[in-house]
Structure formats: structure tokens, C-alpha cells
N, C-alpha and C positions, 0 to 999 in steps of 0.2 A: 595634550589631546583635547580638542574642544568638545564640549558636551552637546548632545542633541536631545530633543524630546521625541518620544515615540510618536509616529504619525497618528493624530487623534482619530482619524477616520477608521483606522484598523484596530487601534487598541482600546477605543472607547467602550466597546461592548465587553471587553475583558475587564476593564477597570471598574465599570459600573456594577458588574456582578460580584466583584471582590471587595466591595467597600466594607462589608461586615467582617472580613477575615483579619481581625486585629489580634494576631498572635505573635508573641515574642518579637517585638520591634518591627513587625511587617509594615505598618504604616510609614515608619521612618524610612525604611529601606525602599519602599515602592513609590515614593513621591517623585523621584527623578529616574530617568531611564536613558540609556544610550544604546539604541538598537543598531546603528550603523557604525561606520568608522573602521579603523584598522588599516593595515598597510595595503598597498595596491596588489591586485590579483595578477598572476602571471598570464602571459599570452597563451592561448590554447596550444600553440605549437603546430607542426605540420606532420601529421601521421603519414607514414609511407606505405603501410600495409592496406590492402583492399578490405580487410575485415575489422581488425581490432587495433589498428594504428601502428603496428610494427614496432621497431626499436627506436623509441623516442629518447631524446636527451633529457636529463634532469633540468627543469626550469623552476627553481625554488620559488615558493610563494609565501604569503604572510600567514601568521597565526589565525587572523580573522578569516581569511579565505579558506584555509584548511578546515577550520571548524565549520564554516558554512557548507562546504562540500560534504563533510562528514554528516551533517544534518540532512542534506538533500539526498545523498546517495548511499547512506548506510543507516543502521538502526541506532546510531548515536556515536559521538566522538569518544575515543579513548586516548590517553596520552600517547600511546604507541602509534595508533592510527593517524593522529594529527601530525606527529613527527614525520611519519612516512609521507603524507601528502605534502607537508611543507618542503621536504627534501626533493621530492619528485616533481611536484606541480600537478595540476588537475588533469591535464591530458594524459600524462604518463600513468598516473594512478588508475584512471578510467580504462586505459588500454590494457593494463595488467589485469584488472578485474574481469574484463571481457575475455581475455585470453586464458585465464586460469581455469583449470578443470573444476566442474561443479562439485561441491562438497555436500550441500544441504539436500536432504530428501525427507519425505514423510514416510515413516516405516512402522509407527506404533499402531496398535489396535488389532482387531480380529480379522479373520479371513473372509473369503467369499462364501464360506459355508452357510452363512445366514440366508443365502438365496439358492442353496443347493440341497438342503436337507430333505425336502419332499416328504416329511413325515406326515402321518395322519393328523397329528397335533400341530396346528399352524404356528403355535408359540415356540419359536426356536429357543427361547431362553428358559423354558419350563424347567430344565434340568442342567442349566449351565453355570449356576452360581450367582452370587449377588452383584457381580460387576459385569454381567453379560450385556445388559443394555448399554452401559457406558462403553464397553470395548467393541461391540459389534454394530451398534446403531448410531451412536453419538459422534460428535466431532471432538470430544475431549481428548482422545489420543493424538489427534492432529494438532490441537492447541499445545500439548506438551512439546511436540516436535518443533512447532513454530517458534516458541519462545526460547527453547534451548538453542536452536539454530541462530535465531536473531541476535541473541546475546553473546554467543560463543564462537560461531563459525566465521571463517575469513571471507567467504564469498558474499560479502555484504551487498554489493550492487545488484547482483542477480536476485537476491532475496527482496531487496527494496522494489525492484521493477516488478517482480512477481506479486508483491503485495499491492502495488498499484493496479496491476491487471486484474487481481481477484476482486477489486472494488469497481471494476468496469464491466467485466463479463461475469456477473455475480451468480453464484448458486448459494443456497442456504440450507443448513441442517434443520432449520425450522420446518422445511417442507420435504427434504430428502433425508431419509434415515437409512444409512448404510455406510459404516465407517470406511470400508475398503474402497467403495466407489468415490467418496469424497477424497480419500487419499490419492486415488488415481488422477482425479481431476486436478488437484493442486500440485501434484508432481508434474503434470503436463504444463501448468503455468510456469513452474520453475524451468522446465526444459525449453519453453518458448520465449523466455525473457529476452534472450539475445538472438532469437530466430527471426521469423517473418510474420507480419500481422495477418497476411492471407492464410498462412499455415495455421496460425492460432485460431482464426475464425473457422477454418475447416474442422479442427479438433473440437472446438466448442459445439459446432453444429452436429458432429457425430458422437458427442459424449452422451452416453445413456443417462448420466446424472443430469445434465442440462436438458436432455430429452424428456426426462420425467419432471424436472422442476418447472419447465415452461411448456409442458404438454405437447411436445412434438413426437414423442415415441408412440408408435402405432397410430400415427395420424392418417386418417383414411380420406381418400379423395372425395367420398360422397358427402361428408360433412366435416371438413378439416377445421381444427382448432387454430386460431390466429395468434395465440399468445407468444410463441417463440419468435415468429416473424416480426411481430410488432416491436419486440425488444431488440431483435437483431438490427432492424433499421433505425429505431429511435435511440437506443442506448449503446449498442456495440459498434456501430459503423458510421452512420450518416447524420443522425439528428433529424428533427422535423422541419427545419427551415433551411432554405438554400443559403449557402455561405460563399463569401468571397475567399480568395486564397489566404487572407489574413484572419479568417474566422468571423469577421463582421457580417451582418446580414446583407445579402445581395439586394440592392435597390433600397437599402435603408429600412426595410420593414420585412416581416416574416412572409416569405412565399413558400408554400408547402413543398417539401422535397418530393413528396409522393402523395397520390390520392388513394382512395379506398380501392379503386379498381386495380391500381398497380400493386397495392399491398396484397390483394387477393391473389394476383398472379404469382407473387412470391410464396404465398401460403400453399397454393397448389403445387408449385415447383418443388417444395420441400416435404411433400407427403411421401409415404412409402418407406419408412424406416422403422425397424423394430430392434429390440434388445439383441445384443450379441448372444450366440448360442452358449449353453452351459448352465442356465438356470433351471430350477425344478420347483414345482409347487404342488401341494397336496391335491388341490382341485383341478390341476391341469392349467395350461396357459390360456389366457384370455386377452383380446378376442381370438376367435378361432383362426388358426393359420399363423398367428404371431408367435414369437418366442416369449418364454417366461421372463419375469423381471430378473435382470442380471447386469452388473455394472463392470464386469471385467472385459475390457476391450471396447472397440468402437461399435456403434450401432451398425446393423447390416441392412441391405436393401430388402424390401418386401414388395415385389412387383405388383401383386394383387391390390395393394393399397395405394399405389403411386398413380397420380394423375398423368395422363399422357397426351393431353390436348396442347396445341400450340399456345404459347404464352409470350407476352411482351414484358420485358423487364426494363429497368433503368439503364442509362448509358448506351442506348441503342442495341442492347443485347436481346435477342429473341430465342425462344425455345421452340424447336420443331416438334411436331407430333411424334409420338412413339419413341421418345428418348427414354433412357433409364434414369433411375433416381440418382446414381452417381454422376451421370452427365449433367443432369439438372443442377446438382449442387455446384459443380465446377462453373456452370454458366452464372449461377447466382454470385459466386465469388468473383468471377470476371466483372460482373456489373457493379459490384460494390467497390472493388479496387480501382475501377476506371472512373468512378464518380468523383467530381471535384470536391465534394464535401469531406471525403474520408480523411485526407491529410490534415486539414485544420481542425476537424472535429476530434479525431483521436489524439492529435498532437496537443491540443489545448487541454484535454483531460489529463494527459500524462504530465504536462507542465504543472497543472494544479496539484497533482499528487506528489510531485517531486520537488518543486521549486516555489511556485507563487500562485496564489488564488486568483490574481488579476493580471495575467500576462498582457503586455501591450499587443496590439495587432501586428506590429513589426516582428515581435518575438514569435508569435504564432506562425506568421508567414515563413520565417526562417526554418522553423521546425517542420512545418508542412512541406517545405521544399525538400528537406532531408528525407522525410517519409516518402514523398512521391518519387524522388530520384534514387533512393536507396544509398545515398552517399553523403558524407559530411566530413570534409577535410581529411580524407583517407580512411575514415571509418565506414564500414558497410560494404555490401556486395555489389551494389548497383541495381539490385532488384527492388522495385517499389514495395514499400512496406517493411523494409529492413529495420529491425529494432535496434541494432547496434548504431546505425547511422542516426536514428531518431533520438535515442537516449543520449548519444554524444552531443547532438545538436542542442538538446535541452540543457545539459549540464555545462557545456562550454560556451553557451551564449553569453554575450556581454551583459545581459540583464541578470543572468545567474551568477556571474563572476564580478559584478559591479561592486567595488569597495565602498560605494556611497549610494546605496539603494534609495529610491524615492519613498515617499510616505505610504504609497499604496502597495509596495512590494512585500513579498513574503506570505506566510500562511500560519494559521494557528496550529501548533503542534498537536497532532492527534493523540488520544489517550494511549494507543499502542506505542507510539514513539516516546511518550512520557515514561511508560513502564520500562521500556528497553533502554532509553537514553540514560536514565539515572543509574540503572543497574550496570550498564557498560562503563559509564564514567567512574563509578565508585567501586570497581573491582567485583561486582556482584555476580551471582550465579542464580539460576532459576530452573525449575522443571516445568514452569508455566501453570502449575495447578492453582495457585492463588490468583492468577491473572485472568481467569475465565469467569466462573460462577460468582466470584467475589468482586474483584476490582473491575473486571470487564463489564459486569452487569452494573456496577455502581457508576461507571463513567460512560455507559451506553455504547461500548464498543467491544462486545464479546466476539472475538474472532471466529469466523466460520458460521456465525449466526446472525447475519444482517436481517432486519425485519422485512425486507422486500428486495425485489430485483433492482430497486433504485439505490441500494446500498444502505449504509448507516445514515447517510446524509446526502442531499442532492448536490450536484456540482455547481448549481447556480443559486445556492442559498444566500439570501441578502443579509449583509451585516446591518443590524438595526441602526437606523439613524444616519445611514450613509448611502452612497450610490455603489458601494463595492460588494463583491461577492466574497463570501467566506465559508466554503463548504463545511469545514469542521465546526463552525459555529452552530450548525444545525443540531448538534448534540451537546452544545455548551450552554449552560444556564447557571443560576445561582447555586443550585445543588451540586452539579458536577464540578463547578469551580471550587467549592469547598472540598469535594472529594479528592481533587488534585492535591490539595494541601494535606489532606488526611493520608493520602498514599505516601507522601514524603515522611509524615510522622510515623506511619507503619514501618517503613524501612529503617529510619534513622533513630527513632526513639523507642519503638516497640520491638525492635530486633527482627522484623520480618517474620517469616514462617519457617518452622522446623520441617524436616522431611516427613512426609506422610507415608506410612508403610503400605498403604493401599495403592500408591503410585509406583509403577515399575521404575527402578533406578532413581528413586526419589532424591532430590537435591534440596527441596524447600525453596524459599526465595529470600535471599539475604544479600546485603552489601558487605564488603570487606574494606574497612577504612584504614587498615594497617599501613598502607603506602603513604598516608598523609600524616601519620602521627609525628613523624620527625619534624614537620613544619609547625606543629602546634605551639611550640615555645615562642615562635615569631608570628603573632596573629596576622600581621600585614602580609607576610610571605604566604601564609596559608590561604588567606582570602583571595589574594591575587592569583595564586595557582589554581584554585577552584574556578574563579571567574574566567581565566584564560581557557580552561578546559570546557566550561559550560557555554560561554558566550563568545570566546575568541578574543576578548579584550577585557581590561579591568572594569569594574563597576564605576559609574560616575562618582565624583568626589563625595557628594553628600550621602549617597547610598553606601559607599564604601565605609565612610566614617560611622554610619549607623550600625553596620555589621560589626565593625571593630569594637564599638561600644557594647554591643550585645555579648561579645566574647569576654569582655572585662568581668562578666558575672562569674567567670571560672578562673580565679587567680591561680598562679602557678604553684602555690603551696598546697592546693587542694588535691585530694586523692582523685585519680582518674581525670585530672583537668585536661590532659591532652585529648582523650577520647571525647570528652564533653565539648571541647572547643571545635573539634572536627565535625561532630554531629551538628552543632549549632550553625557553624559556618556553611556546611553543605546544605542544611535546610534552608537557610536564607538565600543562598545563591540560586539554588534550583527552584525555589518558589518565586523568584523574581519574574516579572512579566517579560523581560527581555529573553528569558529562556523559553517561555511558552509561546512566544511569537518568533518563529524562525524567519530571520531576514538576512 
């Protein structure tokens, strides 16, 4: 197998930040890299079902392609998952994931009582015990569920798509405090992962959590807040510049998708919604006539607050006078789904989250076509915005399955995917507790707590010194690069975390290396096994030799030499830049 160098435009920022991390043979291991290669990818096949592909034949694929798909469509390869994808091929595995019953849900944390108590004392937690704020107000219980599900549950593709969506239609516990409401919102994203983007936008617009986060709840026609509509148009649906079907700028320069007059028409159209009924507050509900804060269910219309003047929207859609708030919402959705921007705008963001930070215009156009038609090679319902068709188009595209990706292909592995990927590969288990306030904070991706509606990082973040975009590089610097290595040290040399009795059904965070101990007597076999799992192919010759030399420090006569060799080999393989750059 010929060796390749990592594309300097993509890897340079990583390598520059890691130059000081000279620990246990790192420099020797990381001087050469082989990001591409491996056997040819299987053809996508021809699904026969209108929704999830039907009964497809097995079309076996290569180890490299199976690991790549696991990186793109799951929270990390396991040997069992890779074997399944190799046997079935990409299209059949995706079809089965879409057809499978959902398993993962958010269920931890307190109830809606936090907004129903109505006591004279407004402090709900005054007599609830030391974990009240954590259980009723914070996102920590959701974080427990997120990492348990991501590491252990089989509905991997649904979870990965939901994770991409939660980074597009963002809400944050930094602004919204109410565990049960955040739980409802993120369960909705899981439900909509294989649904329709129009339905997703409707649920987002009606969510009281989003309504509070972006100030659309109790929005009054006399002086409406623009916050939600600005982000709906700019971040969730269309973007600020008119696009060609391939996502490039129409006319070669930015022409505004909308002006302030159009934006104001959308703002007025979406006035007149309040919290769902059921909330209670000691001082009564405010403003007068509205419902008290409550996150259980969709927001409900409040006619007295709704603007009823005629309004002109995008895509030739007009609002007549005296329509209701629900009618106005449907017209807004009509205008967004009919706009030529939505397919390439949403499609490109999903590609960036699942496959590549710099998709080609042709790739974006193919995905946008699937979004707009609701079909892709038998996947999808034929309704525009179909997520099954869109996700299948993203994952089965020739650029996603290319066995020899170009130098601009791929993406930096996000901290969340690092946390889960190493645990899944090495037989680990977690209750998520160490991955929030500790490692999530250290690597600047504390799930459910993005710093703004723009997520943890912007989708167009430039990779320094290049013309490429690398969204996850927005939270990558010398400090977080070092913390990635420290996370591996924590798992492999510090033993991870023991269960904390304050966490319900605590597991701690640990790897289980027992499955690899039998190979420790043969260092070459051990290193190759780990590399095939982490990278889909062996390490380049020079790097492989350096790792084997590092294992020589643990001769077979020493006590615990097997465990020491496995820890050392796993550390060096999972610290390699080939692992952190998913290509």
C-alpha cells in the first residue's frame, strides 16, 4: 500500500498546534500520516422502498470504507459495527438504521413541577435538596442520557443526525433553565431526524424552549422582538445570501436573501404565541392575558398579540388580513420550503456535520436535489424536505464513499466524537458525568451549553493559513489540542472515573481493554488491529515502526506487560492525527 501525506491545507492547523506534545514517542509516530487509501467503496445499490430503501442485497465493502461510514454516521466504530457494515455495505446499513425502531430517548431529570408549584416562595429549590438545581434546571441529566445513548445504543444514525440538527437549530441551557423543557426539545430532534425538515421547523417555531431562548414567546404585534425570525432566516433555513442550486453565491457575490422590510413582515407574521397552558407562578402570569412560563407541549396562539395586517413574504407568498397565527405560521413555512436557498443551505450544513467541512458544489447540488425532491435512489417519501432522502444522499454520495479522498476532504473530529469514539472502540462505558463539566469544558464542547445560537463554532470558520473552512477548528487551539491527549491519558493511564454515587445509575467513565490482551504477545498484530479499528487501515510504515518500538519498553517477562502494551498502543494510535481528521 503506497503511503500518502495528509493534505497540508487541512492538517497544518492541527500539526502546528501539536508541536509541543512530545510524549512517549509522539514525534516519531506523527511525522508520517496516511489519511486516505483502503479498498474500494461499494456502489450504493438501488433501494426499492419509498422510505428507507427496502430489502437491499448485501454489497460487501472494504474495512476503510466501513470505518469511514462509522465515523460519519455513528458515534464511532466498534469492531462489531465495522464487521456489520463490511458485510452489508453502506446502503443496506443506512436502510436498516432508518427502518429500525427508535431506542434512544432523553428521560433523566426532574419534572415540570418547577413551573407549576405556584408557591409564595418563588425559589422552587428552597426545600428540594442539594441536587435540585442540577435535576430541575440544568442540562446535566440530558448529558448523562446523551453519552449513555451515544456509546451504547444501536440507533447510531438517528442519534448522529439529531446531534447535527441540535447544532443547527440551537437552544442552550446557558439561557433556558428547565430540564424537562430541554428534554422535550431534544427528544423532538430525535423524532424528527428521519422526518421532514418542514415539520422540524414547525416544531422549532412552536417550541416554548425556542420561544424563550430567542424571544418569540409572548411576542406582541405592537413592538415585536426580531430575534427568532432573524435566526430562522439566517441560520435555520435560508442564509443571508442568495445561492445557486450548488450552494455557491448567485452572481458570484453576496446578494441579500431578504431586506429589513421582508424580515419585519416575518416578524409580524410570527407574533401571537404564548406558553402552553399548565404553568403557575406565585405572582401570576405576565404579560396580562398570556400563559405562565411552561415548557410542556407546543406554544398556543394568542389572538390579542397577533398581527393581522396583510404581509408579503418570500417565494411569492402573501398573508391576507385577519388570518390566525397558525395560518400565518403555515404560510411562513410555505415560503421557506419554496425558496431556492433552503436545499443547498441546509444540505451543506448537514454535509459539514456528517462528512466534510468543504463539500464541492457538485456534492451540495446532489444533496440539495434530494432535499428538494424528497427522494434519493429509493430513499424518501417524495415530499420536499425529506430527511431520509437527504441523509442517504449525503452518506452515499461518491465524495462520501470515495476510497481516495482529495486533500481538502474530511473534517476535524469534534470533541464529542473523540469522547465517544475512543470509548466505543475500546469497549468503554460512561454515564457522561465526566464529559460535561470536566472534559466538555476543557475541550470547549459541553453538550447542551453552546455559547450562542451560532453553536460552539461557526460553519464557515476559516482554517488558518488556508482557503478552507474547518468549523470545528473554531474551538481548536494549542490548549484544546493538549487536552485531547490528556483525555486519552485519563482513560488509558489514569483509569478513567469511578462511579459517583450522586449520579443516578452511575457507571463512571472507563475503557475495557480485555478484548485486546490476547494480542499483546504479538505487538505487530495488536498495533494493526487497533489501527484497522481506529483508522480503517494500517499505520504508515515509519509510524508503525515507531509504535512497535514504544511497545518494546514492556518486555514479555514483566508483570502486566500485556495491559501496558495495550494501553501504550491504544494511546499512540488514537492520538495520531489520522484519527483526529476524519477523512
